[in-house]
C-alpha positions in Angstrom: 100.4 138.0 104.2 103.5 137.1 103.5 103.1 133.0 102.2 106.7 131.7 100.8 107.4 128.6 103.8 105.5 126.0 102.1 106.0 123.6 104.6 104.1 120.9 103.5 100.0 120.1 103.7 98.4 119.9 107.1 94.3 118.7 106.3 94.2 117.6 110.2 93.1 120.8 111.8 90.8 122.8 109.9 92.0 125.3 107.3 92.5 128.3 109.5 94.1 126.1 112.7 97.3 125.2 110.3 100.4 127.2 111.0 101.3 130.1 109.2 103.5 128.6 106.3 101.8 125.3 106.0 99.6 123.9 103.3 96.3 123.2 103.2 96.6 122.3 99.4 99.9 121.3 97.9 98.5 119.4 94.6 101.8 119.0 92.0 103.6 121.3 94.2 107.1 119.4 95.9 108.1 121.6 98.7 111.9 122.1 98.3 112.7 124.7 101.1 111.9 128.5 101.8 110.8 130.2 98.4 111.0 127.2 96.7 107.4 125.0 96.0 108.5 123.3 92.5 105.9 122.3 89.9 106.0 118.4 89.7 106.4 117.1 86.2 104.6 114.4 84.3 104.7 111.0 82.8 107.6 110.0 80.5 107.5 107.3 77.6 105.8 104.5 77.4 108.1 101.5 77.8 105.5 98.5 77.2 102.5 97.9 76.1 100.2 95.3 76.3 98.5 93.4 73.5 94.6 93.7 72.8 92.4 92.1 75.0 94.9 91.6 78.2 95.4 94.3 80.8 98.7 94.6 83.4 97.6 92.5 86.5 101.0 93.1 88.1 104.5 94.3 87.5 108.2 94.9 89.3 111.4 95.6 88.3 114.8 93.5 88.4 118.6 93.3 88.0 120.2 90.4 86.2 123.8 89.9 84.9 124.0 93.6 84.1 120.2 94.0 82.2 117.5 95.7 84.3 114.1 94.3 83.5 110.5 94.7 84.0 108.9 91.8 84.8 104.8 91.9 83.7 101.9 89.6 84.7 99.2 89.9 82.6 95.8 88.9 82.9 95.9 85.4 81.2 98.1 85.1 83.3 101.5 84.8 81.6 105.1 86.7 82.8 106.6 89.5 79.9 109.7 90.6 80.5 111.0 94.1 79.6 114.3 95.5 79.2 113.7 99.0 80.5 116.8 100.0 78.6 116.0 98.6 74.9 112.0 98.3 75.7 112.5 94.6 74.0 110.2 92.4 75.6 110.0 88.7 75.9 107.7 86.1 76.7 109.0 84.6 80.2 106.3 82.5 80.9 103.4 81.5 78.8 99.7 82.1 79.7 98.0 80.2 82.0 101.4 79.9 84.1 100.2 82.2 87.3 96.4 81.3 87.9 95.0 84.5 89.5 97.5 86.8 88.3 96.7 90.0 91.2 99.1 92.5 92.9 98.1 90.6 96.2 98.1 87.1 94.9 101.8 86.9 93.4 105.1 88.5 94.2 108.6 88.5 93.4 112.1 88.8 95.1 115.7 88.9 93.6 118.2 85.9 94.7 121.2 88.0 94.7 122.8 88.5 91.0 121.7 85.0 89.8 117.8 84.3 90.1 114.6 86.2 90.3 112.7 84.1 92.9 108.2 84.1 91.7 105.6 83.2 93.7 102.1 82.7 93.4 99.0 81.9 95.4 98.1 78.6 93.5 99.3 74.9 93.6 103.1 74.3 92.9 103.1 78.4 92.7 107.3 78.9 92.7 109.2 79.6 90.3 112.6 81.0 89.2 113.6 83.2 86.0 118.0 83.3 85.7 117.4 85.8 83.0 117.0 83.2 80.0 115.4 80.0 81.4 112.1 80.0 83.6 112.2 77.2 85.8 108.9 76.1 87.7 107.9 72.2 89.5 108.5 69.2 86.5 111.4 71.0 85.3 115.2 70.5 86.3 116.5 73.6 88.6 119.1 76.4 87.9 121.3 74.9 90.4 124.1 72.8 89.1 126.3 71.1 91.6 130.1 70.8 90.1 131.3 67.8 92.6 134.7 67.7 90.0 135.4 69.5 87.1 138.0 67.1 85.4 141.1 67.6 83.9 142.1 67.7 80.5 139.3 69.5 78.7 140.9 70.9 75.6 137.5 72.1 74.3 134.1 72.3 75.9 132.7 69.1 76.6 128.9 67.7 75.5 126.8 67.6 78.6 123.8 65.5 78.7 121.5 64.9 81.7 120.5 61.3 82.7 118.0 60.4 85.4 114.9 61.3 86.7 111.9 60.6 85.4 111.6 63.8 83.0 113.8 64.3 79.7 114.5 67.3 77.4 116.9 68.9 79.3 119.7 70.5 77.9 123.4 72.3 79.5 126.2 74.3 78.1 129.8 73.9 79.6 132.9 76.3 79.7 136.2 75.1 80.4 138.9 76.9 82.3 142.4 75.9 82.9 141.0 72.5 81.6 138.7 71.5 84.2 134.8 72.5 83.5 134.7 75.8 85.4 130.7 76.5 85.0 127.6 74.7 83.1 124.8 76.6 82.4 120.8 75.2 81.7 119.4 76.0 78.4 116.4 73.8 78.7 115.0 72.5 82.0 113.1 69.7 80.2 109.5 68.9 82.0 108.5 65.3 83.2 110.5 65.6 86.5 109.0 65.0 90.0 109.9 66.6 93.4 111.9 63.1 94.3 114.7 63.9 91.0 117.9 64.7 91.2 119.7 64.4 87.2 123.4 63.5 86.7 125.0 65.1 84.7 127.5 63.2 81.8 130.3 64.6 79.8 131.3 63.1 76.8 134.2 65.0 74.5 135.9 68.1 74.8 139.4 66.1 75.3 138.2 64.6 78.2 137.0 61.4 80.1 133.6 59.9 79.3 131.0 59.6 82.2 130.3 55.7 82.7 126.1 56.1 83.0 123.7 53.1 84.1 119.6 53.2 84.6 118.0 51.2 87.5 114.5 49.8 88.1 112.2 49.4 90.9 110.2 47.2 92.3 107.9 48.9 95.3 110.5 51.1 96.5 113.4 48.8 95.7 116.2 48.8 93.0 116.2 45.4 91.6 117.7 46.0 88.1 120.2 48.2 86.5 120.9 48.4 82.5 124.4 50.6 81.3 123.9 53.1 78.9 127.3 53.9 78.8 130.3 52.2 80.0 132.8 55.5 80.2 136.6 55.8 79.9 139.3 55.8 82.4 137.5 54.1 85.4 139.9 51.7 87.7 139.3 49.2 90.7 138.2 52.3 92.7 134.8 53.4 91.2 132.0 53.5 93.3 128.5 53.5 92.6 125.4 56.1 94.9 122.3 56.7 94.3 120.9 60.3 94.2 117.6 61.5 94.3 114.6 59.2 94.0 113.0 59.6 97.9 114.6 56.6 99.5 117.8 55.3 100.2 120.0 52.4 101.7 121.4 51.0 98.5 124.4 48.8 98.2 125.9 48.9 94.5 129.5 47.7 93.5 130.6 48.2 89.8 132.8 45.9 87.4 135.6 47.5 85.6 137.4 46.1 82.3 140.0 48.3 80.2 138.9 51.6 81.9 135.4 50.9 81.0 132.2 49.9 83.6 130.9 46.8 82.2 128.4 45.8 85.2 126.6 46.7 87.8 125.8 44.4 91.5 123.1 45.6 93.7 124.4 44.1 96.4 121.0 45.7 98.4 118.5 47.4 96.8 117.5 50.2 99.5 114.3 51.0 100.2 111.6 53.7 100.1 112.2 54.5 96.5 109.7 56.6 95.0 111.2 57.2 91.4 114.2 55.5 89.9 117.2 57.3 91.5 119.9 58.2 89.4 123.0 56.2 89.7 126.2 58.4 90.0 129.6 56.8 89.2 132.5 58.0 90.2 136.4 57.2 91.1 139.1 58.8 92.8 141.5 58.0 90.0 140.0 58.9 87.3 140.3 62.8 88.0 139.9 63.6 84.1 136.3 62.7 84.0 133.7 65.7 85.2 131.6 65.0 87.7 128.1 66.8 88.2 124.3 66.8 89.3 121.2 69.1 89.7 117.9 68.9 91.4 114.7 68.9 90.0 112.9 72.4 91.1 110.8 71.8 94.1 107.1 70.7 94.9 104.1 71.8 96.9 105.5 75.3 97.3 103.4 78.0 97.1 102.5 81.6 98.8 101.9 85.5 98.2 104.9 86.9 99.5 108.4 86.1 99.1 111.7 87.5 100.2 115.4 86.5 100.5 117.5 86.7 103.6 120.4 85.5 104.8 121.3 83.9 102.0 117.6 81.7 101.9 114.9 82.2 100.4 111.7 83.0 102.5 108.1 82.3 101.1 104.4 83.3 103.1 101.5 81.7 102.9 98.9 83.3 105.1 99.8 82.4 108.5 102.6 80.0 107.3 106.5 80.4 106.7 108.6 77.9 104.4 112.5 78.6 104.1 115.0 77.5 101.9 118.5 75.9 102.6 121.4 78.2 103.0 122.5 79.4 99.7 120.0 77.8 97.7 116.8 78.6 96.0 115.4 75.1 95.4 116.4 73.1 98.6 113.7 73.1 101.2 114.8 70.4 102.9 114.3 70.4 106.4 117.6 67.7 106.5 119.5 70.8 104.4 119.1 73.6 106.5 115.3 74.7 105.0 112.0 74.2 107.5 108.4 76.6 108.0 106.6 77.3 110.7 103.4 78.3 110.9 102.2 81.0 114.1 100.2 81.0 116.3 100.1 84.1 118.4 97.3 85.9 119.2 98.1 88.9 117.1 98.3 87.1 113.7 95.0 88.0 113.1 94.4 86.9 109.6 97.7 85.9 107.5 101.0 87.5 106.9 101.3 90.2 103.7 104.4 90.9 103.5 108.2 89.7 104.3 110.9 92.9 103.9 114.6 92.6 105.1 116.3 95.8 106.6 119.4 96.2 108.8 120.1 92.6 109.6 116.3 91.7 110.4 113.2 89.9 108.4 110.1 92.0 109.0 107.5 89.7 108.5 104.4 92.7 108.2 100.5 90.8 108.8 97.3 92.5 108.6 97.0 93.2 112.1 101.0 92.8 113.1 104.9 93.1 112.8 107.2 90.4 113.7 110.7 90.3 113.0 113.7 87.2 112.7 117.2 87.8 113.6 120.0 85.4 114.4 120.0 82.7 111.6 122.4 80.3 112.2 122.6 77.0 110.4 124.5 74.1 112.2 125.7 70.2 111.2 124.2 68.0 113.5 125.0 64.2 112.9 125.3 64.0 109.1 122.1 67.0 108.6 121.8 70.5 109.2 119.4 72.9 111.4 118.6 76.1 111.1 117.8 78.1 114.0 116.5 82.0 114.4 114.4 84.0 116.8 111.1 85.3 115.8 110.1 88.5 117.6 107.4 90.5 117.7 107.8 94.4 117.3 104.3 95.3 117.6 100.7 93.6 118.5 98.5 95.8 117.1 99.7 97.6 114.0 100.3 95.7 110.6 98.3 95.9 107.3 97.1 94.0 104.2 98.2 95.7 101.5 101.0 94.3 100.5 102.2 96.7 98.0 102.1 99.7 100.6 105.5 98.0 102.0 108.6 100.1 101.1 111.8 100.4 102.4 112.5 104.1 103.2 116.1 104.7 103.8 117.0 102.6 106.9 113.7 102.2 107.8 110.4 100.3 106.4 107.0 102.2 105.4 103.8 100.8 105.1 100.2 102.0 104.8 97.0 100.7 106.1 93.6 101.8 106.9 94.3 104.3 109.3 97.1 106.2 107.6 100.9 105.2 106.8 103.1 104.3 109.3 106.8 104.1 109.9 108.7 101.1 111.7 112.2 101.9 112.9 114.6 100.5 115.8 111.7 98.6 116.5 109.3 100.9 117.1 106.3 101.8 114.7 104.6 105.4 114.6 102.2 107.2 112.4 103.7 109.5 110.4 100.2 110.6 108.5 98.7 112.7 110.9 98.8 115.8 108.2 96.3 113.3 106.1 93.6 112.9 107.7 91.4 115.3 106.8 91.9 113.8 102.9 92.3 110.1 103.9 89.1 108.2 103.4 87.7 106.2 106.6 88.1 102.2 106.6 86.4 100.2 104.6 85.6 103.0 102.2 88.0 101.5 99.4 86.1 99.0 97.9 88.4 96.6 96.0 91.4 99.2 94.5 94.6 97.9 96.3 97.0 100.7 97.2 100.0 100.1 95.5 103.8 102.3 96.4 107.5 103.8 95.5 110.1 105.2 96.2 111.7 107.7 93.9 114.4 110.3 93.8 112.9 113.4 92.8 114.9 117.0 92.8 117.5 115.2 94.4 115.1 114.0 97.4 114.2 110.6 98.1 110.2 110.6 98.3 107.3 107.9 99.6 104.8 107.8 97.5 101.5 105.9 97.9 98.2 105.4 95.2 95.4 105.7 97.0 91.9 107.0 96.9 91.6 110.1 98.9 89.5 113.2 99.6 90.9 115.6 96.6 90.6 119.1 98.3 91.4 120.9 94.6 87.6 119.0 93.2 85.9 118.1 96.9 85.6 114.6 95.1 87.2 111.4 95.6 90.0 110.5 93.6 92.7 107.9 93.2 95.6 110.2 93.3 99.3 110.0 94.9 99.9 111.4 98.3 103.9 111.5 99.3 106.4 112.1 101.9 109.8 113.1 101.7 111.0 112.6 105.4 109.0 115.3 106.7 106.3 116.8 104.8 103.3 115.7 102.9 102.0 116.5 99.5 99.9 114.8 96.7 100.2 114.7 93.1 98.2 113.2 90.0 100.3 112.2 86.7 99.3 113.1 82.8 98.1 109.6 82.5 95.4 107.2 84.6 97.3 105.2 87.2 96.2 102.2 88.5 99.2 100.7 89.9 103.1 102.4 91.0 106.2 100.1 91.8 109.9 100.9 92.0 113.0 100.6 89.6 116.1 101.1 91.8 119.0 101.0 89.0 123.2 102.2 90.3 120.8 104.1 93.8 118.6 105.6 91.4 115.3 105.0 92.5 112.6 105.9 89.9 108.6 105.3 90.4 106.7 103.5 87.5 103.0 103.5 87.0 100.5 101.3 85.1 97.5 102.7 83.6 96.3 99.1 83.3 97.3 98.6 79.6 100.9 100.7 79.3 104.0 101.2 81.8 105.8 104.2 81.9 107.8 105.8 84.1 106.6 109.0 86.7 107.8 112.3 87.0 109.9 112.8 84.3 108.6 115.3 82.2 108.0 118.7 82.5 104.2 119.1 81.1 101.7 122.0 81.3 98.7 119.5 81.1 98.4 119.0 84.9 97.5 122.0 87.1 99.0 122.8 90.0 97.9 123.9 93.1 99.1 125.8 96.3 96.5 127.1 98.8 97.8 129.0 102.4 96.0 128.8 105.5 92.7 131.2 106.2 94.7 134.1 108.2 92.6 135.1 110.8 95.4 137.6 112.2 96.8 140.3 112.8 92.7 140.8 115.0 91.0 137.4 115.3 86.9 137.6 114.4 88.1 141.7 112.6 87.3 141.8 109.1 89.7 142.5 106.9 90.0 143.9 103.6 92.5 143.1 100.9 94.4 146.0 99.1 97.5 144.9 96.7 98.9 141.6 95.7 102.3 140.7 94.8 104.3 137.6 94.1 107.4 136.2 92.4 107.8 132.9 90.5 110.8 131.3 89.1 110.3 129.5 85.4 113.1 126.9 84.3 112.0 126.4 80.9 109.4 127.1 78.6 106.6 127.3 77.4 104.8 128.8 81.0 101.2 127.9 80.9 98.6 129.8 83.0 99.1 131.3 86.2 96.0 132.4 88.6 95.7 133.5 92.3 92.4 133.5 94.0 92.3 135.8 97.5 89.1 133.7 99.2 87.5 134.2 103.0 86.9 130.9 103.6 82.7 132.0 102.9 82.7 131.0 99.4 83.5 134.5 98.0 86.5 134.3 96.2 88.2 137.3 94.4 90.5 135.3 91.3 92.6 136.6 89.3 93.1 135.1 86.2 96.3 135.5 83.5 98.7 137.1 85.7 100.8 139.6 83.9 104.2 138.1 83.3 107.1 139.1 80.8 106.2 137.1 77.7 107.8 136.4 74.6 107.1 136.7 71.1 107.8 134.6 68.1 108.3 135.3 64.3 108.9 134.0 61.3 111.4 135.5 58.7 109.1 137.9 57.3 108.6 139.2 61.0 105.2 137.8 61.0 103.5 136.8 64.6 103.9 132.5 65.3 101.1 131.4 67.4 101.7 128.4 69.3 98.8 125.9 70.7 99.3 122.5 72.5 96.8 119.3 72.1 94.2 121.1 72.8 94.3 123.5 70.7 95.0 126.3 73.3 97.4 129.6 72.6 100.6 129.0 74.8 102.5 131.6 75.8 106.0 131.8 76.9 108.0 133.2 79.4 111.9 134.0 79.7 113.5 131.7 81.9 114.4 133.1 85.4 112.6 134.9 88.0 109.3 136.8 87.4 107.7 139.3 90.2 104.4 140.4 89.6 102.0 142.9 91.1 101.0 145.5 92.7 97.4 144.1 91.7 94.9 145.5 92.9 92.5 143.3 94.9 89.2 144.2 96.8 88.6 140.9 98.9 87.2 141.2 102.4 86.3 138.9 105.7 87.0 137.6 108.6 89.7 135.0 107.4 91.9 135.6 104.4 94.0 133.2 102.1 95.3 132.4 99.3 95.3 129.8 96.4 97.7 129.6 93.2 97.2 127.6 90.6 99.1 126.7 87.2 100.0 125.1 84.3 103.5 126.0 84.2 105.5 122.9 82.8 108.6 124.1 85.3 108.4 126.6 87.8 109.2 127.5 91.1 106.9 129.7 93.7 108.9 132.1 95.6 106.1 133.4 97.6 103.1 135.4 97.3 102.3 138.2 99.5 98.9 139.6 100.4 98.0 143.5 102.0 95.2 144.1 104.1 93.6 146.4 106.5 91.2 145.6 109.0 88.7 147.9 109.2 86.4 146.5 111.6 85.3 143.8 114.8 82.6 141.2 113.9 81.2 139.7 111.0 
């Protein structure tokens, strides 16, 4: 009986019924090919540790402005940003920002390379982080609209926000070829309302100065104005427009003397204003002055999931979806092309759980179904914009409520639910976890545990992994472990640290899985380790003659060590009746260490156990005499070796009688 195929685990049939080269247990070994089952590595160094009394509620990864970062949502509702290259941690949002931090209650998505969108299922649970500044309801947004860059600037002008209900905001400008090229928010201020749009006034820098006036309201109508700054360079073509405030229809004219706006005349005060609008004073002949404005952050947006698709932000909140206008992360107005819709389809039993874009589609995964959005198109109509799209069902019966089980896997989407792991590709969904049916726990048995997933490149192979409680066949006990899929085969793994969540970081097309134990965050499968036991178990062979008793005679094998120390190596010959012959400490060619005086040196690990060192390379063992009998015979190999591959295990047997 030669065991060298290592074709992944299969727990759906009984152990004697699996294929000859399949494994019944393949734990902490990765099947890389024939004669190449390699031991899996342990966790890497800790990146971040939560402060005393706090725990990691949720975390994910971003890459903004060339800086890779881990977003850490702590149990007190604060958000921490950790540079994954330097380990430097900074506070993004204060405690209490997220009212109920939980893996299924908050999410984030990257809006190009500009912002990170963060959502939470709470009132005004919509936030933006630009890598430096955190924006929320009540602040100005990061989207600065430059209507005119002006001219004649020899240095960066001073930028001051005016208008709206808030205060405390601050901006800096950069100049290129005499014009304002960009404006960055350094403080978003506070106290702004949903109807506010602030204007930006420019002074200094060798250019003209912005004229600034404020206005007062009475019952939603503009009834008065007051000068803050008359500006410079204005002519008889000066015009006044209102920005924000929620109303419209105002008609205001300007009086100019010596290039200065000396007063405004209210021809019509408009109507429907809920806050004082910003008065924007422009002049077609005053091209030396820059003109810019910035809207406030939206109010009333919340959800448990977010995705950026076709240049818009899509937020999922229960059975409802809200989306922003094209090319905007803050404008959800229908007149600008934003919008919302709610599902009334019979196959949506409860709520949408995850949005994921792939191959030109936006997939909306719900608890019991999957839809996709396609054909998104925004057209102008009568001074407004309208966005249309197609919303089609992919599967009316299969979905997931485990939002963090969903991962992009090549051009497909992989997700898990209480009945297994599924792959969505080409408009169809199929279960791919049949080989796990023997260890996958039945529905309702997970309690409050929320499965999470990651995708990583391991030994050059892309792997999907799901952290979920399973029946651990090594111990025959329920345990939280990783089940892994390489696109063809399944295997299981653990780490040398406890795992409560996993997540993926993608950087320059390199996929790395990260884990947390609730306090620390660390990369997975980074360091060869002897502290994890790795186990391979074959089928129970019934051949060559079914129901005939067999007697094992000789055991052979070969392993390939990639580094030292070797750890322990044992092989068990079992017969399926609990009578197991275990061969501990398989003899291999070992290395001895001596000091300068020739005295032997003993190495021990953190537990005080002696370490055996093995020369790197292929080590063969056997023949070893064994004497195990039974109608069925099988093999179990266990090792604590840090980094090695099993090439093969061979058992010579003799059939000697019929029947048991």
